[in-house]
C-alpha positions as CSV (number, residue, x, y, z in Angstrom):
1,M,0.0,0.0,0.0
2,S,1.5,3.3,-1.1
3,P,1.5,6.0,1.7
4,I,-1.8,8.0,2.0
5,P,-1.3,11.7,1.7
6,V,-2.3,13.7,4.8
7,S,-3.2,17.4,4.7
8,V,-3.4,19.5,7.8
9,L,-6.1,22.2,7.7
10,T,-5.4,24.9,10.4
11,G,-6.2,28.5,10.9
12,F,-7.4,31.3,13.1
13,L,-10.5,31.2,15.4
14,G,-13.5,32.0,13.2
15,A,-11.4,32.1,10.0
16,G,-13.9,30.0,8.1
17,K,-12.4,26.5,8.2
18,T,-16.0,25.0,8.2
19,T,-16.8,26.9,5.0
20,I,-13.7,25.7,3.4
21,L,-14.3,22.1,4.5
22,N,-17.9,22.1,3.1
23,R,-16.7,23.5,-0.2
24,L,-14.0,20.9,-0.5
25,L,-16.2,18.0,0.4
26,K,-18.4,18.9,-2.6
27,D,-15.4,18.5,-4.9
28,A,-15.5,15.2,-6.8
29,A,-11.7,15.1,-6.5
30,L,-12.0,14.6,-2.8
31,S,-14.1,11.5,-2.9
32,D,-12.7,8.6,-0.7
33,T,-11.3,11.2,1.7
34,A,-11.3,10.9,5.5
35,V,-11.8,14.2,7.3
36,I,-10.6,14.1,11.0
37,I,-12.0,16.9,13.1
38,N,-11.7,17.5,16.8
39,E,-15.4,17.8,17.7
40,F,-18.4,17.6,15.5
41,G,-19.9,20.5,17.5
42,D,-17.3,22.8,16.1
43,V,-17.7,21.9,12.5
44,A,-21.2,21.9,10.9
45,I,-20.7,19.6,7.9
46,D,-23.7,20.3,5.7
47,H,-23.3,17.0,3.7
48,L,-26.0,14.3,3.8
49,L,-25.0,11.9,6.5
50,V,-25.8,8.3,5.6
51,E,-24.3,6.5,8.5
52,N,-23.6,7.6,12.1
53,S,-21.7,5.0,14.0
54,S,-20.9,4.9,17.7
55,D,-17.2,4.9,17.2
56,G,-17.1,8.5,15.9
57,V,-16.8,7.7,12.2
58,I,-19.5,9.1,9.9
59,Q,-19.9,8.0,6.3
60,L,-20.9,10.9,4.0
61,A,-23.0,10.5,0.9
62,D,-20.1,10.8,-1.5
63,G,-18.0,8.2,0.2
64,C,-16.0,10.6,2.4
65,L,-15.6,9.8,6.1
66,C,-15.6,12.2,9.1
67,C,-13.9,11.1,12.3
68,T,-13.9,12.8,15.7
69,V,-10.7,12.7,17.6
70,R,-11.9,11.5,21.0
71,G,-8.5,9.9,21.8
72,E,-5.1,10.5,20.4
73,L,-4.8,11.5,16.8
74,V,-2.4,8.6,16.3
75,D,-5.2,6.1,17.4
76,T,-7.6,7.6,14.9
77,L,-5.1,7.4,12.0
78,A,-4.2,3.8,13.0
79,D,-7.9,2.9,13.1
80,L,-8.4,4.2,9.6
81,V,-5.5,2.1,8.3
82,D,-7.0,-0.9,10.1
83,R,-10.4,-0.3,8.5
84,L,-8.8,-0.1,5.1
85,Q,-6.8,-3.3,5.5
86,T,-9.7,-5.2,6.8
87,G,-12.1,-4.1,4.1
88,R,-14.4,-1.9,6.2
89,I,-13.3,1.0,4.0
90,A,-13.1,0.3,0.3
91,R,-10.7,3.1,-0.6
92,L,-8.9,5.9,1.2
93,K,-7.1,8.4,-1.1
94,R,-6.5,11.2,1.3
95,V,-6.8,12.3,4.9
96,I,-7.6,15.9,6.0
97,I,-7.0,16.8,9.6
98,E,-8.7,19.9,10.8
99,T,-7.2,21.5,13.9
100,T,-9.2,23.8,16.3
101,G,-8.7,27.5,16.8
102,L,-5.2,28.7,17.5
103,A,-3.7,25.2,17.8
104,D,0.0,24.9,17.2
105,P,0.2,22.6,14.1
106,A,3.5,21.1,15.2
107,P,2.1,18.3,17.4
108,V,-0.2,17.2,14.6
109,L,2.7,17.1,12.2
110,Q,4.7,15.2,14.7
111,S,2.0,12.6,15.2
112,I,2.2,11.8,11.5
113,M,6.0,11.8,11.3
114,G,6.9,10.3,14.6
115,H,4.9,7.0,14.9
116,P,6.8,4.0,13.4
117,A,3.6,2.5,11.9
118,L,2.1,5.7,10.7
119,V,5.1,6.8,8.7
120,E,4.7,3.6,6.7
121,A,1.0,4.2,6.0
122,Y,0.9,8.0,5.6
123,R,2.9,10.8,4.2
124,L,2.5,14.5,5.0
125,D,1.3,16.3,1.9
126,G,1.1,19.8,3.3
127,V,-0.3,22.4,5.7
128,V,-3.2,24.6,4.6
129,T,-3.7,27.6,6.8
130,I,-7.0,29.6,6.7
131,V,-6.6,33.4,7.3
132,D,-9.5,35.7,8.1
133,A,-8.8,38.8,6.1
134,V,-10.9,41.0,8.4
135,N,-9.3,40.1,11.7
136,A,-5.9,38.7,10.6
137,E,-3.8,41.7,11.5
138,A,-5.1,41.8,15.1
139,T,-4.9,38.0,15.5
140,L,-1.3,38.0,14.2
141,D,-0.4,40.8,16.6
142,D,-2.0,39.1,19.6
143,H,-1.1,35.4,19.1
144,V,2.3,34.0,18.2
145,E,0.5,30.7,17.4
146,A,-1.3,32.4,14.5
147,V,2.1,33.6,13.2
148,K,3.4,30.0,13.4
149,Q,0.4,28.7,11.5
150,V,1.2,31.1,8.7
151,A,4.9,30.3,8.8
152,V,4.6,26.5,8.4
153,A,1.9,26.6,5.7
154,D,2.3,25.2,2.2
155,R,-0.8,27.1,1.2
156,L,-2.5,30.2,2.6
157,V,-6.2,30.7,2.1
158,L,-7.8,34.1,2.6
159,T,-11.4,34.1,3.7
160,K,-13.9,37.0,4.1
161,T,-12.1,39.1,1.5
162,D,-15.4,40.4,0.3
163,L,-15.8,42.2,3.7
164,V,-12.6,44.2,3.2
165,T,-13.4,47.3,1.3
166,D,-10.0,49.0,1.7
167,I,-7.7,47.8,-1.1
168,S,-4.6,49.1,0.8
169,Q,-5.6,47.0,3.8
170,M,-5.7,43.9,1.8
171,A,-2.4,44.7,0.1
172,A,-0.8,45.3,3.5
173,L,-2.1,41.9,4.8
174,K,-0.8,40.1,1.8
175,L,2.6,41.8,2.2
176,R,2.6,40.8,5.9
177,L,1.8,37.2,5.2
178,R,4.5,37.2,2.5
179,S,7.0,38.5,5.0
180,I,6.2,35.6,7.4
181,N,6.1,33.0,4.7
182,R,7.9,33.7,1.4
183,A,7.0,30.5,-0.4
184,A,3.4,29.5,0.2
185,P,0.9,30.6,-2.5
186,I,-1.9,32.8,-1.3
187,V,-5.3,31.7,-2.5
188,Q,-8.6,33.6,-2.0
189,V,-12.0,32.0,-1.5
190,P,-13.9,31.2,-3.7
191,E,-10.9,30.3,-5.9
192,A,-9.8,27.8,-3.3
193,D,-10.3,24.3,-4.8
194,Y,-8.7,20.9,-4.7
195,A,-6.0,21.7,-7.2
196,S,-4.9,24.9,-5.5
197,L,-4.8,23.4,-2.0
198,F,-3.5,19.9,-2.2
199,D,-0.7,17.9,-3.7
200,C,1.9,20.1,-2.0
201,G,4.4,17.3,-1.5
202,L,7.6,16.5,-3.4
203,Y,5.8,14.4,-5.9
204,N,3.9,16.4,-8.5
205,P,1.0,14.3,-9.9
206,E,0.7,16.6,-13.0
207,T,4.3,15.8,-14.2
208,K,4.3,12.3,-12.5
209,S,7.7,13.2,-11.1
210,A,9.4,14.8,-8.0
211,D,9.4,18.6,-8.2
212,A,12.1,19.8,-5.8
213,R,11.9,23.5,-6.5
214,R,8.2,23.7,-6.0
215,W,8.4,21.6,-2.8
216,L,11.2,23.7,-1.3
217,G,9.4,26.9,-2.3
218,E,12.3,28.1,-4.4
219,E,10.3,29.1,-7.5
220,A,7.9,31.3,-5.6
221,D,10.7,32.8,-3.6
222,H,12.8,33.5,-6.7
223,A,9.8,35.1,-8.4
224,R,9.1,37.4,-5.5
225,H,12.7,38.6,-5.3
226,D,12.6,39.4,-9.0
227,H,9.3,41.3,-8.9
228,H,9.2,42.8,-5.5
229,P,12.7,43.7,-4.4
230,G,12.9,45.0,-0.9
231,H,9.2,44.4,0.1
232,Q,10.0,42.0,2.8
233,H,12.7,44.3,4.2
234,E,10.4,47.2,4.2
235,H,7.6,45.3,6.0
236,E,9.9,44.1,8.7
237,H,10.1,47.7,10.0
238,H,6.5,47.6,11.0
239,N,5.7,47.1,14.6
240,H,4.7,43.4,14.5
241,R,6.5,42.0,17.5
242,H,5.8,38.3,16.6
243,D,6.6,38.5,12.9
244,A,10.2,39.4,13.3
245,R,10.8,36.2,15.4
246,I,10.0,34.1,12.3
247,R,12.9,33.4,9.9
248,S,12.9,31.3,6.8
249,F,16.4,30.7,5.3
250,S,18.2,28.2,3.1
251,L,21.5,26.3,3.6
252,V,23.2,25.4,0.4
253,H,26.3,23.3,-0.2
254,D,27.3,22.7,-3.9
255,R,29.2,19.5,-3.5
256,P,28.4,16.0,-2.3
257,A,28.6,15.7,1.5
258,P,29.3,12.7,3.8
259,Y,26.1,11.3,5.4
260,S,27.8,11.3,8.8
261,A,28.4,15.1,8.5
262,I,24.8,15.8,7.5
263,E,23.4,13.4,10.2
264,M,25.5,15.0,13.0
265,F,24.5,18.5,11.9
266,L,20.8,17.6,11.9
267,D,21.2,15.8,15.3
268,L,22.9,18.7,16.9
269,L,20.6,21.3,15.4
270,R,17.5,19.5,16.7
271,S,19.0,18.8,20.1
272,A,20.2,22.3,20.6
273,H,17.4,24.3,19.0
274,G,14.6,21.8,18.2
275,D,11.9,23.8,19.8
276,K,12.8,26.7,17.5
277,L,12.8,24.7,14.3
278,L,9.2,24.9,13.2
279,R,9.8,23.0,9.9
280,M,12.6,21.8,7.7
281,K,12.7,20.4,4.2
282,G,15.8,19.4,2.3
283,I,17.4,17.5,-0.6
284,I,20.9,16.3,0.0
285,E,23.7,15.0,-2.4
286,L,25.7,12.4,-0.6
287,V,29.3,11.2,-1.2
288,D,28.5,7.5,-1.2
289,D,25.8,7.8,-4.0
290,P,25.6,11.2,-5.6
291,S,23.1,10.0,-8.2
292,R,20.4,9.3,-5.7
293,P,19.4,12.3,-3.5
294,L,18.3,12.0,0.1
295,V,15.1,13.8,1.1
296,V,14.7,15.0,4.7
297,H,11.6,16.6,6.3
298,G,11.4,17.5,9.9
299,V,9.3,19.3,12.5
300,Q,11.0,20.6,15.7
301,R,13.0,17.7,17.1
302,L,11.4,15.1,15.0
303,L,12.8,14.0,11.7
304,H,10.8,11.9,9.2
305,P,12.8,8.8,8.2
306,P,14.9,10.1,5.3
307,V,14.1,8.7,1.8
308,R,16.3,8.1,-1.2
309,L,15.0,9.2,-4.6
310,P,15.9,7.0,-7.6
311,A,17.2,10.1,-9.5
312,W,17.5,13.9,-9.2
313,P,14.2,15.6,-9.8
314,D,15.9,18.6,-11.6
315,G,19.3,19.6,-12.8
316,T,20.4,21.3,-9.6
317,R,22.5,19.0,-7.4
318,G,24.2,19.7,-4.0
319,T,22.5,20.1,-0.7
320,R,19.5,22.5,-0.2
321,L,17.9,22.8,3.2
322,V,15.1,25.2,3.9
323,L,14.5,26.0,7.6
324,I,11.5,27.8,9.1
325,T,12.5,29.0,12.5
326,L,11.2,30.9,15.6
327,D,13.8,32.9,17.6
328,M,16.7,30.8,16.1
329,P,20.1,32.5,15.7
330,Q,20.5,32.3,11.9
331,D,24.3,33.0,11.9
332,Y,24.9,30.2,14.5
333,V,23.1,27.7,12.2
334,R,24.9,28.8,9.1
335,R,28.3,28.6,10.8
336,M,27.5,25.2,12.2
337,F,26.3,23.9,8.8
338,H,29.4,25.1,7.0
339,A,31.7,23.7,9.7
340,F,30.2,20.2,9.1
341,T,30.0,20.4,5.3
342,D,33.2,22.3,4.5
343,T,35.7,20.9,7.0
344,P,37.3,17.5,6.2
345,S,38.0,16.7,9.9
346,I,34.3,16.9,10.6
347,D,33.6,13.9,8.3
348,T,34.4,11.4,11.1
349,P,31.4,9.9,12.9
350,D,33.4,9.9,16.1
351,R,31.3,12.2,18.4
352,A,34.0,12.5,21.0
353,A,36.5,13.8,18.5
354,L,33.8,16.1,17.1
355,Q,33.2,17.8,20.4
356,N,36.9,18.4,20.9
357,N,37.3,20.0,17.4
358,P,37.4,23.8,17.7
359,L,35.3,24.0,14.5
360,S,32.6,21.8,15.9
361,V,29.2,23.0,17.2
362,A,30.7,23.3,20.7
363,G,32.5,26.4,19.5
364,F,29.2,28.1,18.6
365,R,27.2,27.4,21.8
């Protein structure tokens, strides 16, 4: 069984996640989808309910399922796999997990990535964050959780845009969202549909291949630097106390690197600053087999089991890591990364020798 894509739907209180869910569930492309929500009382699904079972799973008219999370999310995801394997569910093409209110999306992402059985059955497709265009500025000012939701998103969906009559206000909000998250496309309701919100992962179903630049956000980032030079810099001068704490930056190494060096860099980064590492994506060229890139994906201290691709998805080789961070010293991380990748003496997997090396991470603490 190939891994089932999981999308996390998060967003501000009252941002309109229910509206988005109901729109999506009417899309034929989302048939055979399981929607996991925290409580049915919070989400008024207006689909026809054809079966209401005592175990919290509701069968919708078009074949979708809705599940309440009464226990741990891991238990609910494991139960869905069991239903699929035992034939109680005929097909399961996608899972959407809806988080409540101002929830930090990190624990949800960690549940998917951190369970040994679940990483075999599921793969994280992406994070979709719903943003209320009317109240977003105040919410971002008051709640760092809201800023984190925007920062880790693969897609941003603006709701209630019809209620914003000031064009400059909308432009300022989009600029602020872009300053927090450079790479995620911004979609407005009612344009939000299956195609614009899903298939955010490394594999692109349109081209039937891995699309590294799209997944790492490099295309969107490059386009914005070309067309809007300085916008992010200008916006950072505004008095948004939480926004400035978020940083998204890339680490690039243009030659093959030893796996031991990359592994120790990631281990030390997560152990020293894991709570500040909101999300990490990367493609790595290794010395032992440069023709097959290694893909890494992490949330805070948790790293998804690395995967080898059969070939490079585009012409650009080397190592490219994209880090989305909160209060993390960027210079410290860059120096540590270059110490591991550029210094031959760091290639040894001997941790004791590493700690004694003046170029090791110990020198940057």
